[in-house]
Steps between C-alpha positions, in 0.01 A plus 500: 500500500858649548574267772426189282756603235834320501796689630686519163178661345484753781857590445461553124201711545667713768776564242271564192238695686701829523591475135146446401385776721760741347402418142120546582580833662706618197217390255236673685697822579572548135870441491452194279214704335306418194737196415373310803142588418541374124679187622219427740239550235693260269508237775127526602364299202759227563394470874135517410549225241698284743235538781223421257675186376573394860144548613367309205734217564385474871134509400557212260687306779212575738235401252677168438615418853189591697277240345781230504558575882125515578441158344836337541541553880156344589567213262841438637372493866225280404736262317728504806230416745372231268853341491519507876160340536586239236823410681305467827262281341775274343662484840183380668449242235866369573396510854193286436697252291757466781221448757330234302830315460580514869137378588530205258832391674340550845248218427778257448677573829441309813661757730231769470665749749825503318337518162288790621811691621678433166194593299456837661873575500503468125166690476650788692818504301284523182296775661806709575596483137201732442682774692879446448603751756619295787169464682441267780177306530316321785154309528361544841227285638327440836733329748338169611644540843404871544195553275506886585814542303611491137849347486721434186406175345717512182751757401783585264815713571364556860776439768411238764505756784231710320287177453517432875418840634239604255136454629203712401203513742162424364314457823211708645721746699485815309789666708751241389748686278634171355210495263710711258420501134493122444249457777292789358516359148380167636214637706386760247589287194664791327847586369718704730816684422753670719795729396797574721727804478801609700404820712658649809750215538235224498268322263156639474201308354227681303235274661411482863434136462866407448669311785865421530561159651871574544646813676678635187301811415812710596740284292574605140508120393124458455453225252212651314350835400147365411272213625184368377248252641234332276228285647462145370124477473325164468376474141205281619407705795568883443436560881798286599855602496767227476793729578706770353788528258759761586775637294766777585734685279794749504316699237253729688270512186506121423138442588330829417382446132162356432670247264709363779208488752285320249780243449533456869125420534532249223799335671278493826214335303735232387630434840141470618411248236821304574419476871163378441619228250765398749252465785267289297784265419666483848 
């Protein structure tokens, strides 16, 4: 307790303490005598009244505040979560409107490949608006030339060198470490998240499934702190996976909340529906 007091308070107490100790000694030794006793008796009712009033005030405050806090805090948290859910729903509606607009323009284009790239680029831009923290996003699909690998099919904010070297293994060799979280998300059809932290002069992942395609785990310039892979499941055939959508972020907790994960699954469903529509019109 004494160590927590400010320096100036300690100095004042050190000066006053001898004076108070002397007065107390004099009063109890009889030097002050009966005058001290009578003065103390006159002050006791005042202190008793002051303490009684203070206690009564605190009781009133507690009686009023406790119910307010007991009801207000849960209501406030409920209102906050409702607001966040409402905003997420509004953003998804905007995403749907954007997707419908893009699909309608796709039908009127003769160059389907260029129209597909443009459609998904705008769709990914609208998707990143749901996060607003500098995320990067990629859609990975089976490579037609090497079907045992997922490669980046469409992306946003991902540098070309990353696109060229990123390949996730989805073949039958269980020992191939290049499966990583995107390959596992594809095979198991489940959302996968990995967090990275700087430990002992290198980056450490909290998941054994993480695989670094570039030799940069010892560099401090890692472009993300969290990465998530979400399977793109065929809406018409739940046993078939069309690919994965991957996002990374400098915020290590960007994908941890249930609200964000539900939003990512909704985005994945929309990508699946769009892919199926485009395949029927190609």
